[in-house]
SEZANU-322989 format. One record per residue (C-alpha): x, y, z. Coordinates in steps of 0.001 Angstrom, whole numbers, m for minus. Last residue first. Example, Ala and Ser with C-alpha at 12.3 -4.5 7.8 and 13.67 -1.06 7.14 Angstrom:
<sites>
<X->13670&Y->m1060&Z->7140>
<X->12300&Y->m4500&Z->7800>
</sites>
This chain:
<sites>
<X->m16244&Y->m23296&Z->60050>
<X->m13973&Y->m25748&Z->58028>
<X->m14841&Y->m26455&Z->54369>
<X->m16315&Y->m29765&Z->53462>
<X->m19199&Y->m28345&Z->51343>
<X->m18556&Y->m25028&Z->49988>
<X->m19438&Y->m21954&Z->51999>
<X->m20846&Y->m18809&Z->51029>
<X->m20572&Y->m15089&Z->52027>
<X->m17120&Y->m14450&Z->50405>
<X->m15740&Y->m13742&Z->53833>
<X->m17567&Y->m16586&Z->55274>
<X->m15082&Y->m19392&Z->53898>
<X->m13578&Y->m19565&Z->50250>
<X->m12764&Y->m23316&Z->50599>
<X->m11857&Y->m24847&Z->47158>
<X->m8201&Y->m24188&Z->46671>
<X->m6801&Y->m24838&Z->50369>
<X->m9469&Y->m27435&Z->50743>
<X->m7714&Y->m29759&Z->48270>
<X->m9681&Y->m30502&Z->45289>
<X->m7186&Y->m29401&Z->42827>
<X->m4713&Y->m31727&Z->44463>
<X->m1212&Y->m30085&Z->44830>
<X->m1383&Y->m29858&Z->48418>
<X->m1006&Y->m33720&Z->48907>
<X->2022&Y->m33275&Z->50897>
<X->3958&Y->m35291&Z->48205>
<X->3137&Y->m32748&Z->45869>
<X->4201&Y->m29758&Z->47783>
<X->7152&Y->m31670&Z->48700>
<X->8195&Y->m31895&Z->45110>
<X->7763&Y->m35210&Z->43247>
<X->11023&Y->m37094&Z->41975>
<X->11901&Y->m38020&Z->38492>
<X->15307&Y->m36158&Z->38097>
<X->15204&Y->m34574&Z->34535>
<X->14587&Y->m30942&Z->36145>
<X->17679&Y->m31484&Z->38405>
<X->20182&Y->m30865&Z->35570>
<X->18606&Y->m27628&Z->34776>
<X->19016&Y->m26415&Z->38293>
<X->22801&Y->m25985&Z->38140>
<X->22815&Y->m23838&Z->34995>
<X->19670&Y->m21845&Z->36322>
<X->21827&Y->m20532&Z->39241>
<X->24678&Y->m19320&Z->36993>
<X->22224&Y->m17674&Z->34856>
<X->20612&Y->m15772&Z->37955>
<X->23930&Y->m14481&Z->38876>
<X->25073&Y->m12676&Z->35912>
<X->22446&Y->m11485&Z->33512>
<X->19341&Y->m11209&Z->36016>
<X->21381&Y->m10139&Z->39035>
<X->23422&Y->m7773&Z->37534>
<X->20343&Y->m6260&Z->35950>
<X->18537&Y->m6080&Z->39191>
<X->21428&Y->m4313&Z->40782>
<X->21056&Y->m1626&Z->37967>
<X->17206&Y->m1520&Z->38578>
<X->17885&Y->m926&Z->42237>
<X->20577&Y->1822&Z->41574>
<X->18162&Y->3487&Z->38719>
<X->15229&Y->3693&Z->41519>
<X->17304&Y->4860&Z->44329>
<X->18791&Y->7723&Z->42140>
<X->15642&Y->8372&Z->40473>
<X->13675&Y->8986&Z->43808>
<X->16780&Y->11010&Z->45859>
<X->15889&Y->14294&Z->43875>
<X->11995&Y->13984&Z->44235>
<X->11707&Y->15903&Z->47343>
<X->14189&Y->18509&Z->46606>
<X->13338&Y->18963&Z->43043>
<X->9680&Y->19574&Z->44273>
<X->10876&Y->22310&Z->46755>
<X->12806&Y->24018&Z->43985>
<X->14886&Y->22658&Z->41081>
<X->14576&Y->19385&Z->39042>
<X->17743&Y->17746&Z->38004>
<X->17009&Y->14360&Z->39627>
<X->13731&Y->14070&Z->37786>
<X->15501&Y->13912&Z->34586>
<X->16719&Y->10445&Z->35421>
<X->13386&Y->8894&Z->35636>
<X->12064&Y->8655&Z->32013>
<X->15311&Y->7970&Z->30465>
<X->16521&Y->5699&Z->33155>
<X->12935&Y->3773&Z->32582>
<X->13736&Y->3660&Z->28802>
<X->17287&Y->2325&Z->29494>
<X->15804&Y->m552&Z->31714>
<X->13325&Y->m1650&Z->29425>
<X->15679&Y->m1419&Z->26580>
<X->18061&Y->m3555&Z->28446>
<X->15283&Y->m6152&Z->29293>
<X->14089&Y->m6676&Z->25984>
<X->17649&Y->m6739&Z->24236>
<X->18659&Y->m9193&Z->27070>
<X->15945&Y->m11628&Z->26782>
<X->17404&Y->m13847&Z->23954>
<X->20916&Y->m13629&Z->25037>
<X->19961&Y->m14902&Z->28468>
<X->18224&Y->m17856&Z->26848>
<X->21334&Y->m18740&Z->24693>
<X->23392&Y->m18645&Z->27739>
<X->21388&Y->m20653&Z->29619>
<X->20896&Y->m23347&Z->26939>
<X->24500&Y->m23388&Z->26224>
<X->25635&Y->m23935&Z->29692>
<X->23129&Y->m26823&Z->29921>
<X->24600&Y->m28439&Z->26812>
<X->28088&Y->m28612&Z->27719>
<X->30806&Y->m26222&Z->26962>
</sites>
């Protein structure tokens, strides 16, 4: 097993307990809502089912799909090329996108378009 795979597996193992405990806590809080009776139960019965299904899908993505993508992207971190954002000059802190506040804030800085 190469170093990248080991790093991805170790990182996934480190976050597993926290993510799993958060998932189980959320399930423990919302699952009882599906057993409510009356009008409130009729309204809320689908909420926990959808929430738990979405969280379960997120767990699958977080622990199976994302680590696979990360394994492939770790190799590209060592390449010495600038991003398209940096090449376009948008990463400068003095770029108008970061310095211009416009009329909505009640004031203008020098160089901002009107």
